[in-house]
Structure formats: C-alpha cells, structure tokens
C-alpha atoms as a printed R data frame, in Angstrom:
   type eleno elety resid chain resno       x      y       z
1  ATOM     1    CA   MET     A     1 -60.921 -8.939   1.103
2  ATOM     2    CA   SER     A     2 -61.411 -7.140   4.186
3  ATOM     3    CA   ASN     A     3 -60.931 -3.072   4.771
4  ATOM     4    CA   ALA     A     4 -57.482 -3.655   6.856
5  ATOM     5    CA   ASP     A     5 -55.965 -6.050   4.082
6  ATOM     6    CA   LEU     A     6 -57.315 -3.394   1.449
7  ATOM     7    CA   LYS     A     7 -55.195 -0.749   3.598
8  ATOM     8    CA   GLN     A     8 -52.314 -3.162   3.895
9  ATOM     9    CA   ALA     A     9 -52.067 -3.564   0.191
10 ATOM    10    CA   GLN     A    10 -52.396 -0.147  -0.741
11 ATOM    11    CA   ALA     A    11 -49.566  0.834   1.911
12 ATOM    12    CA   GLU     A    12 -47.382 -1.824   0.583
13 ATOM    13    CA   THR     A    13 -48.025 -0.621  -2.867
14 ATOM    14    CA   ALA     A    14 -47.340  2.840  -1.555
15 ATOM    15    CA   LEU     A    15 -43.695  1.490   0.027
16 ATOM    16    CA   LEU     A    16 -42.998 -0.028  -3.585
17 ATOM    17    CA   GLN     A    17 -43.563  2.869  -5.583
18 ATOM    18    CA   GLU     A    18 -41.612  5.142  -3.053
19 ATOM    19    CA   VAL     A    19 -38.426  2.483  -3.249
20 ATOM    20    CA   LYS     A    20 -38.935  2.879  -7.008
21 ATOM    21    CA   ASN     A    21 -38.259  6.357  -6.922
22 ATOM    22    CA   LEU     A    22 -35.736  6.321  -4.596
23 ATOM    23    CA   ARG     A    23 -33.946  4.148  -6.906
24 ATOM    24    CA   ALA     A    24 -34.288  5.971  -9.502
25 ATOM    25    CA   GLN     A    25 -33.053  8.700  -7.624
26 ATOM    26    CA   VAL     A    26 -30.024  7.148  -6.612
27 ATOM    27    CA   ALA     A    27 -29.193  6.517 -10.351
28 ATOM    28    CA   ARG     A    28 -29.558 10.280 -11.168
29 ATOM    29    CA   LEU     A    29 -27.178 11.277  -8.372
30 ATOM    30    CA   SER     A    30 -25.003  8.578  -9.408
31 ATOM    31    CA   ALA     A    31 -24.634  9.690 -13.118
32 ATOM    32    CA   ARG     A    32 -24.178 13.180 -11.786
33 ATOM    33    CA   LEU     A    33 -21.584 12.186  -9.504
34 ATOM    34    CA   GLU     A    34 -19.356 10.402 -12.215
35 ATOM    35    CA   THR     A    35 -19.984 13.441 -14.489
36 ATOM    36    CA   LEU     A    36 -18.619 15.414 -11.488
37 ATOM    37    CA   ASP     A    37 -15.458 13.446 -11.226
38 ATOM    38    CA   HIS     A    38 -14.416 13.579 -14.861
39 ATOM    39    CA   ALA     A    39 -14.890 17.146 -14.721
40 ATOM    40    CA   ALA     A    40 -11.682 19.440 -15.228
41 ATOM    41    CA   PRO     A    41 -10.029 19.881 -11.835
42 ATOM    42    CA   ALA     A    42 -10.113 23.281  -9.974
43 ATOM    43    CA   GLU     A    43  -7.738 26.010 -10.905
44 ATOM    44    CA   PRO     A    44  -5.140 26.415  -7.779
45 ATOM    45    CA   PRO     A    45  -5.864 30.022  -6.170
46 ATOM    46    CA   GLU     A    46  -4.451 32.995  -7.739
47 ATOM    47    CA   ASP     A    47  -1.930 33.680  -4.760
48 ATOM    48    CA   PRO     A    48   1.052 31.155  -4.336
49 ATOM    49    CA   HIS     A    49   1.744 32.178  -1.023
50 ATOM    50    CA   PRO     A    50  -1.678 33.278   1.084
51 ATOM    51    CA   TRP     A    51   0.669 32.709   4.231
52 ATOM    52    CA   ILE     A    52   2.297 36.200   3.337
53 ATOM    53    CA   LYS     A    53  -1.182 37.737   3.573
54 ATOM    54    CA   ILE     A    54  -1.432 36.412   6.952
55 ATOM    55    CA   ALA     A    55   1.690 37.223   8.230
56 ATOM    56    CA   ALA     A    56   1.202 40.839   6.801
57 ATOM    57    CA   THR     A    57  -2.106 41.045   9.002
58 ATOM    58    CA   VAL     A    58  -0.846 39.883  11.910
59 ATOM    59    CA   GLY     A    59   2.483 42.196  11.809
60 ATOM    60    CA   ILE     A    60  -0.047 45.223  10.892
61 ATOM    61    CA   THR     A    61  -2.131 44.305  13.748
62 ATOM    62    CA   PHE     A    62   0.668 43.902  16.401
63 ATOM    63    CA   ALA     A    63   2.348 47.194  15.225
64 ATOM    64    CA   ILE     A    64  -0.750 49.229  15.494
65 ATOM    65    CA   GLY     A    65  -1.543 47.474  18.934
66 ATOM    66    CA   LYS     A    66   1.895 48.652  20.130
67 ATOM    67    CA   ILE     A    67   1.428 51.971  19.013
68 ATOM    68    CA   ILE     A    68  -2.183 52.780  20.397
69 ATOM    69    CA   GLN     A    69  -0.221 50.929  23.903
70 ATOM    70    CA   MET     A    70   2.373 53.595  23.805
71 ATOM    71    CA   LEU     A    71   0.072 56.457  23.137
72 ATOM    72    CA   ARG     A    72  -1.830 55.213  26.022
73 ATOM    73    CA   LEU     A    73  -5.228 55.375  24.486
74 ATOM    74    CA   PRO     A    74  -8.140 54.109  26.410
75 ATOM    75    CA   THR     A    75  -9.125 50.215  25.737
76 ATOM    76    CA   ALA     A    76 -12.214 51.631  23.584
77 ATOM    77    CA   THR     A    77  -9.560 52.096  20.731
78 ATOM    78    CA   THR     A    78  -8.555 48.620  20.637
79 ATOM    79    CA   ALA     A    79 -11.694 47.832  19.381
80 ATOM    80    CA   ALA     A    80 -10.588 50.133  16.083
81 ATOM    81    CA   ILE     A    81  -7.524 47.883  15.393
82 ATOM    82    CA   PRO     A    82  -9.331 45.303  13.382
83 ATOM    83    CA   LEU     A    83 -10.826 47.982  11.456
84 ATOM    84    CA   ILE     A    84  -7.468 49.990  10.395
85 ATOM    85    CA   THR     A    85  -6.088 46.634   9.985
86 ATOM    86    CA   ASN     A    86  -8.479 45.607   7.606
87 ATOM    87    CA   GLN     A    87  -8.285 49.143   5.594
88 ATOM    88    CA   VAL     A    88  -4.328 49.137   5.421
89 ATOM    89    CA   ASN     A    89  -4.653 45.398   3.985
90 ATOM    90    CA   LYS     A    90  -7.156 46.738   1.219
91 ATOM    91    CA   HIS     A    91  -4.770 49.176   0.180
92 ATOM    92    CA   ILE     A    92  -1.446 46.756   0.351
93 ATOM    93    CA   PHE     A    93  -3.277 43.734  -0.968
C-alpha cells in the first residue's frame, strides 16, 4: 500500500466517523425537538389588549408634540418628546 493510498484510507475513515457523529447529533436533536413539541404551550401574555398601550403612546406623543409646537419651543426640544412619553407610560402602565 502506497503512502497516497494510506492517506486516502485515513481520510475516508475520518469522513465516515464524522458522518457517524453527525447522525448521532441529529438523533439527539430530533429527540430533544420531540420533547419540546410535547411540552406545555406558552401562556398568553398578561395584557389581553396590548393595542391600548400602543394607542396611548401615540396619543401622548401627539399631544406633547402639539404642546411643544404651540409653545414655539426650539426644535431641539422635539428630541425630548420620546423621553417624556416613556416616563408618562411608566407611570400609567
């Protein structure tokens, strides 16, 4: 057996071992997936109507924007609108 044949045989053996390892890993992952499929379903979110919070955020942002516009404050203060809205939402929700 020549040196090239020996290297080819070793490479084939290594590839066969890699295929064996990958098949074992696929089997483990398949078993794990089956246990996850049969697990209890996720509980619904606490808030049944998350759109109310979204609507309130939009309304608050609009109102603060209009107030800043009516007071004719510098445009740099518009950067504070999301910060103010976030603080108001923390206190309401």
